[in-house]
C-alpha positions, -999 to +999 in steps of 0.1 A: -327-384-678-364-374-690-373-411-710-399-428-687-420-460-707-436-494-698-410-516-690-386-486-675-360-502-651-351-487-618-320-466-617-300-465-582-263-447-582-248-459-548-222-426-530-193-440-510-158-436-505-156-474-499-174-485-527-161-509-551-167-528-587-169-560-555-188-540-537-216-532-560-219-568-581-225-577-538-243-554-535-264-562-569-265-598-559-287-591-527-313-569-547-313-597-575-325-621-551-353-605-541-368-610-573-383-575-576-407-575-608-383-544-617-349-542-633-327-525-613-296-508-632-269-502-599-238-479-606-214-461-585-213-422-587-179-422-589-174-446-629-201-416-645-179-397-665-208-377-683-210-338-660-247-333-679-260-366-660-243-364-631-258-327-625-291-346-632-279-366-603-276-346-581-310-320-590-334-351-595-324-378-577-332-384-543-318-401-513-331-432-505-308-441-478-279-418-462-258-436-433-223-425-424-189-443-413-200-480-422-180-502-425-194-520-463-179-554-456-192-557-421-228-546-435-222-568-468-213-603-443-244-599-422-268-594-451-255-628-465-257-649-438 
């Protein structure tokens, strides 16, 4: 929260009722395979216990992608092929 410096990572928080640790690992693997010049720190919103961090995400976070009613397993399988 407000701790940017050179070499900082990009924090990505995923929200979704169908997301779990296995899907998180799949998504992390796909992002890692992109070989971006940044470290991406990906986490599930549901795993965050810190109320202040959640409030910060809710007020300051930016939505990068929004999709409703997605079959996560089917979508990940499409990306892997």
